C-alpha atoms as one frame of an Amber mdcrd trajectory, in Angstrom:
protein
  -0.236   0.074   0.184   1.388   3.568  -1.017   0.981   6.420   1.502   0.588
   9.593  -0.887   1.423  12.469   0.266  -1.465  14.022   2.401  -1.344  11.074
   4.373   2.346  10.813   4.758   2.560  14.136   6.333  -0.326  13.160   8.782
   1.700  10.427  10.306   4.956  12.422  10.522   3.204  15.573  11.371   4.210
  14.944  15.660   7.628  16.310  14.582   6.640  19.357  13.790   5.024  21.063
  16.767   7.010  22.862  19.301   6.169  22.925  23.133   3.924  25.706  24.698
   1.582  25.833  27.391  -1.165  27.538  28.214  -4.659  27.710  29.799  -8.460
  26.929  28.133 -11.006  29.360  27.947 -14.303  28.175  26.883 -16.024  29.463
  22.952 -19.039  31.195  24.488 -19.118  31.521  28.026 -22.927  32.183  29.305
 -22.830  34.211  32.641 -20.740  32.019  35.313 -22.711  28.836  35.002 -22.697
  27.694  31.274 -19.774  27.312  28.832 -19.479  25.823  25.149 -16.665  24.590
  23.754 -15.988  23.504  19.996 -14.205  20.312  19.682 -12.762  18.684  16.916
 -10.447  15.433  16.197  -8.422  14.314  13.051  -7.051  10.999  12.962  -5.381
   8.835  10.265  -5.053   5.088  10.409  -3.631   2.489   8.385  -4.518  -1.005
   8.640  -2.311  -3.947   7.445  -5.578  -5.663   7.673  -8.458  -3.267   7.110
 -11.895  -6.318   7.061  -9.839  -8.308   9.306  -9.908 -11.803   6.706  -7.346
 -14.357   7.026  -3.676 -14.276   5.389  -4.601 -15.147   2.208  -7.409 -12.152
   1.555  -5.733  -9.282   3.660  -6.487  -5.713   1.947  -4.163  -2.238   3.361
  -5.632   0.731   3.216  -5.484   4.398   5.427  -8.876   5.854   6.691  -9.043
   9.477   7.559 -11.695  10.461  10.255 -12.523  14.384  10.801 -15.068  14.714
  13.906 -16.227  18.073  14.472 -18.411  18.664  17.556 -19.701  20.515  20.350
 -19.919  20.234  24.070 -22.190  21.795  26.480 -21.552  22.338  30.335 -23.921
  23.893  32.994 -22.507  23.708  36.748 -19.083  23.193  36.483 -18.222  22.996
  40.201 -21.486  22.945  41.683 -23.425  20.174  43.518 -25.873  20.377  40.286
 -24.101  19.676  36.902 -24.995  18.668  33.357 -22.940  18.015  30.240 -23.882
  17.443  26.733 -21.939  16.396  23.485 -22.750  16.122  19.978 -20.047  14.733
  17.219 -20.483  13.958  13.582 -17.790  11.552  11.975 -16.673  11.874   8.919
 -14.555   8.834   7.316 -12.517   8.838   4.077 -11.119   6.116   3.038  -7.806
   6.175   0.342  -8.521   2.645  -1.751 -11.658   1.448  -0.664 -13.837   5.075
  -1.524 -16.718   3.291  -1.663 -16.956   2.524   2.310 -16.915   6.154   3.222
 -19.499   7.215   5.690 -20.484   9.844   8.359 -22.031   9.157  11.938 -23.010
  11.083  14.563 -22.794  10.576  18.708 -23.968  12.049  21.234 -23.850  12.001
  24.985 -25.423  13.805  28.263 -24.199  13.538  32.113 -26.334  14.399  34.829
 -24.248  15.025  38.071 -25.911  15.730  41.378 -24.167  15.646  45.197 -26.145
  16.447  48.214 -24.992  15.942  51.848 -25.528  12.185  51.351 -26.496  11.450
  48.134 -24.512  11.196  45.315 -25.932  10.936  41.902 -25.066  10.385  37.812
 -27.537  10.041  35.092 -26.040   9.231  31.450 -27.554   8.679  28.247 -25.728
   8.332  24.932 -26.879   7.126  21.123 -24.200   5.922  18.690 -23.821   5.466
  14.805 -20.754   3.196  14.731 -19.459   2.441  10.876 -16.343  -0.288  10.859
 -14.797  -2.820   8.183 -14.917  -5.366  11.104 -16.979  -6.815  14.088 -15.659
  -6.579  17.202 -17.713  -9.145  18.846 -16.321 -12.709  17.078 -19.137 -12.699
  13.869 -18.143 -13.228  10.309 -17.038  -9.659   8.637 -17.538  -9.742   4.841
 -14.800  -8.240   2.644 -15.323  -4.919   1.218 -18.619  -3.779   3.551 -19.118
  -1.598   6.334 -20.530  -3.561   9.748 -22.940  -0.556  10.397 -24.570  -0.719
  14.102 -26.481   1.904  16.070 -25.689   1.878  19.912 -28.547   3.273  22.630
 -26.813   3.528  26.217 -28.424   4.938  29.411 -27.303   4.630  32.912 -28.360
   5.362  36.484 -26.320   5.438  39.311 -26.725   6.725  42.888 -25.036   6.563
  45.907 -26.988   7.365  49.814 -24.939   7.641  52.874 -27.140   5.617  55.664
 -24.730   6.098  58.384 -21.103   7.394  58.823 -19.629   3.604  58.441 -22.671
   2.352  56.197 -23.704   3.629  52.281 -26.388   2.016  49.474 -25.411   1.942
  46.208 -27.954   1.427  43.939 -27.547   0.991  39.652 -29.456   1.154  36.594
 -27.414   0.335  33.451 -29.648  -0.445  29.767 -27.674  -0.991  26.527 -29.089
  -1.710  22.958 -27.232  -2.941  20.111 -29.135  -3.115  16.701 -27.274  -3.647
  13.425 -28.012  -2.295  10.151 -27.657  -2.461   6.493 -25.419  -5.940   5.626
 -24.586  -6.209   9.195 -28.374  -7.234   9.911 -27.738 -10.525   8.678 -24.642
 -11.533   9.948 -24.541 -10.526  13.625 -27.359 -10.319  16.231 -28.894  -8.218
  18.224 -28.940  -7.483  21.784 -31.131  -5.674  24.309 -29.289  -5.719  27.939
 -30.055  -3.977  31.375 -28.451  -4.760  34.810 -29.328  -3.667  38.331 -26.010
  -3.449  40.315 -27.151  -3.335  44.225 -24.330  -3.055  47.047 -23.881  -2.285
  50.591 -20.631  -0.680  51.569 -18.724  -0.715  54.590 -15.984   1.245  55.880
 -13.497   0.002  56.747 -11.144   2.191  57.304 -11.038   6.231  55.915 -10.024
   5.012  52.758 -11.153   1.692  52.381 -14.853  -0.007  51.944 -15.724  -3.168
  51.756 -18.717  -4.123  50.021 -21.713  -7.129  49.502 -23.533  -6.869  46.290
 -26.169  -8.383  44.183 -26.750  -7.962  40.243 -29.423  -9.209  38.173 -29.199
  -8.961  34.559 -31.947  -9.666  31.358 -30.338  -9.862  27.881 -32.712 -10.624
  25.243 -30.934 -11.892  21.744 -32.672 -11.201  18.967 -32.155 -11.215  14.773
 -29.779 -14.090  14.839 -27.881 -14.705  11.862 -29.117 -17.682   9.441 -26.407
 -20.180   8.877 -28.779 -23.131   7.555 -32.111 -23.151   6.383 -33.449 -23.068
   9.619 -34.407 -20.090  11.409 -33.017 -19.359  14.787 -35.422 -18.023  17.574
 -35.223 -15.044  19.795 -34.066 -16.377  23.053 -32.885 -14.731  26.761 -30.200
 -15.042  29.326 -31.309 -14.324  32.825 -27.795 -13.697  35.487 -27.341 -13.550
  38.774 -24.021 -12.047  40.378 -23.896 -12.158  43.990 -20.478 -10.688  45.053
 -18.270  -9.544  47.920 -15.491  -6.392  47.169 -13.281  -3.963  48.028 -12.967
  -0.312  47.098 -10.515   2.133  47.544  -6.755   2.795  48.550  -5.325  -0.805
  49.413  -1.888   0.644  50.044  -0.173   4.144  49.676   0.809   3.092  45.956
  -1.986   1.109  45.448  -5.805   1.662  44.420  -8.934   0.200  42.942 -11.823
  -1.437  42.797 -12.806  -5.334  42.406 -15.795  -7.576  42.812 -15.251 -11.384
  43.337 -18.953 -13.655  43.744 -20.864 -16.019  41.709 -22.536 -15.829  38.719
 -25.663 -18.129  37.366 -27.029 -17.957  33.832 -30.362 -19.318  32.715 -30.549
 -19.225  28.999 -34.520 -19.479  27.819 -35.353 -20.112  25.143 -38.925 -21.046
  23.005 -39.906 -24.805  23.277 -36.862 -25.988  24.744 -35.872 -26.661  28.885
 -34.192 -23.834  30.545 -30.063 -24.051  30.465 -28.223 -23.061  33.646 -25.155
 -22.748  33.862 -22.595 -20.728  36.900 -19.047 -19.493  36.949 -16.617 -17.695
  39.023 -17.454 -14.246  38.202 -14.963 -11.413  38.625 -14.913  -7.416  37.413
 -12.662  -4.443  38.315  -9.457  -2.767  38.216  -6.640  -1.336  40.286  -3.815
   1.281  40.396  -0.544   1.353  41.200   1.588   4.262  41.373   5.047   2.426
  40.925   6.962   5.876  40.435   5.122   9.838  40.649   5.884   9.513  36.651
   4.805   5.453  36.125   1.436   4.173  36.361  -0.154   0.528  36.162  -3.586
  -0.257  35.761  -4.533  -3.967  35.753  -7.667  -4.846  35.126 -10.019  -7.591
  34.062 -13.588  -9.492  34.483 -15.169 -13.129  34.223 -19.329 -12.744  32.551
 -21.370 -14.002  30.375 -22.110 -12.928  27.097 -23.468 -13.182  23.584 -21.195
 -13.244  20.854 -21.443 -11.796  17.223 -23.884 -14.640  15.552 -25.700 -14.388
  19.025 -24.501 -17.394  20.828 -24.106 -17.374  24.450 -20.258 -16.988  25.985
 -18.169 -17.016  28.826 -15.563 -14.250  28.295 -12.351 -13.811  30.476 -10.669
 -10.310  29.371  -7.251  -9.277  31.241  -5.733  -6.274  30.175  -2.411  -4.397
  31.491  -1.857  -0.642  31.008   1.117   1.330  31.384   1.362   5.229  31.452
   4.558   7.166  31.593   4.746  11.014  31.893   7.690  12.391  30.317   7.095
  15.948  31.014   4.469  18.652  31.508   4.138  17.777  27.403   4.980  14.348
  26.521   3.599  11.499  27.780   3.461   7.567  26.624   1.679   4.172  27.100
   2.129   0.542  26.700  -1.112  -1.866  26.697  -1.304  -5.284  26.930  -5.158
  -7.282  26.625  -6.002 -10.980  26.546  -9.448 -11.968  26.176 -10.923 -15.826
  25.671 -14.672 -16.233  24.597 -15.861 -19.880  24.919 -19.103 -20.187  22.878
 -22.228 -22.448  24.286 -23.385 -23.476  20.838 -22.294 -27.225  21.228 -19.577
 -27.708  18.186 -16.417 -26.337  20.817 -15.849 -23.196  19.428 -13.057 -20.875
  21.343 -12.034 -17.415  19.907  -8.864 -15.993  21.332  -7.709 -12.496  21.047
  -4.528 -10.439  21.962  -4.038  -6.349  21.834  -0.525  -5.339  22.159  -0.222
  -1.685  21.911   2.011   1.976  21.891   1.287   4.953  22.439   2.696   8.551
  22.470   1.360  11.658  23.104   2.163  15.927  23.420   0.117  18.199  24.857
   0.980  21.408  23.250  -1.119  23.212  25.209  -4.625  23.333  27.018  -6.375
  23.502  23.148  -3.737  21.222  21.288  -2.947  17.723  21.862  -1.339  14.943
  19.590  -0.709  11.346  19.688   0.315   8.617  17.769   0.453   4.757  18.063
   0.872   1.397  16.714  -1.595  -1.541  17.401  -0.678  -5.422  16.890  -4.406
  -7.270  16.856  -4.184 -10.996  17.192  -7.313 -13.462  17.041  -7.128 -17.279
  16.889 -10.462 -19.566  16.709 -11.148 -23.247  15.940 -14.276 -22.620  14.266
 -15.382 -22.923  10.970 -18.209 -20.116  11.331 -14.936 -17.553  11.881 -11.658
 -16.923  10.750  -7.835 -16.232  12.568  -6.545 -13.098  11.245  -3.674 -10.907
  12.456  -3.435  -6.512  11.751  -0.928  -4.110  12.507  -2.150  -0.817  12.442
  -0.377   2.924  13.485  -2.567   6.308  13.756  -1.589   9.605  14.702  -4.604
  12.067  15.506  -4.676  15.499  16.511  -8.098  17.037  18.852  -8.825  20.792
  18.878 -11.061  22.161  22.069 -11.206  25.576  21.896
C-alpha cells in the first residue's frame, strides 16, 4: 500500500510541533454557569488487514476521520452539573472509497451531589461504521459493519450512616445492526441492576456485598442453515463481595468477586443453567510519580456476534509514563478468551498489544500517535483467524 503525500505528512506531523503551555478557555461563556466548547478531532489510521480477513485475503488501506463537535457544560463545580456532547464523524478511505461514511454521536451526563447522596445519570446514542465486527462474527470483505448503540445509566449512592452506604444503579444498552450487517450479527438488549451495601473499614477503604440481576435479549440471529434461529433470553444473577478504595499508599482500585449464575430461556426448550466464578474490577499502582500501571479484568457471560451465549474471560494491563509536562507514553496489553455454548466447542482467543505517544502542546491542542497489533485465533469454521498491524496519528482541538 502506498501512502499519498497528504496521508504520509499526517503520520509525520508530531515532529513539527513546539511545546507551549497556555490556559484553556470556553468558546462561549454564558454568565458564570454555562460554557460552550468547540471540539474537533482529526485522525489517520493505516491498517494492514482492513477487514480482519485470513492471511490470504488481507487488504491494506488508510482511513482519515474528521470529527467536529460541540460540548455544553452547565453548573461546573456546583452540586448540580450537566454536560452535553454532540459529534459528527466523517470517514474517508484512500483505496476503498465506496466505504466512505458519516456517523453521529450524542451523549449527556447529569451529576448531582447532596449531603448524603451522589447521583449520576448518563445517556448516549452512537452510530458505528466499521470494516470489522469486534464481537466475533464473520466479517464481509468490502462491506461496512453498521450498528447503532443506545446506552442509559443511572448510578446513585446514599450514605446511611458514617460507616454504611447503599448503592443502586440501572444500566441499559441496546445494540442493533443495520444494512448488510443485520444478516450476519445478532441484536442485543441488555439491562443490569447492581445493588451494593458498603461498610467503611478505614477512611480510605470500603468492603461491599452486592447482587446484580441482568437480563439480555438476543434477537435477529443470523441464519447459517435453512432453519431460522428464534430469539431467546439470558437471565443472570451475580452474588458478590468486594473492596474499593486505597489498599496501600500506592495501590488503589475496585474489585468484585462472586458467583455468576446464567439461565438461558429458549422457546419450546428446557431452560439451560450454567454458573461460573464472576470477577470484575481494576487496580492502579503508582510505581513511581511518573509511572502508573493499571491491571484489570472480568469473567462474565455474554453473547457472541452471531448471538450464541458465551463465557468471556478478559484481562488487560496498561502502563502510562509521564515524560514531562508535555509528553507522555503508554504500553498496553489485552487478552480475551471467548468460549461458545453452541455445542461445537468453539473458542476465540484475542490478543491486543499497543504503544502510544501523546504530546500536549497546550490546553487547546493534543497530538497523539500509536501502533496496535491485534491477533485473533479461532477453531470455528464460522469465523476466521487473523492478525492486523495498524498505525495511527491524531490531533485534538478544544476551544
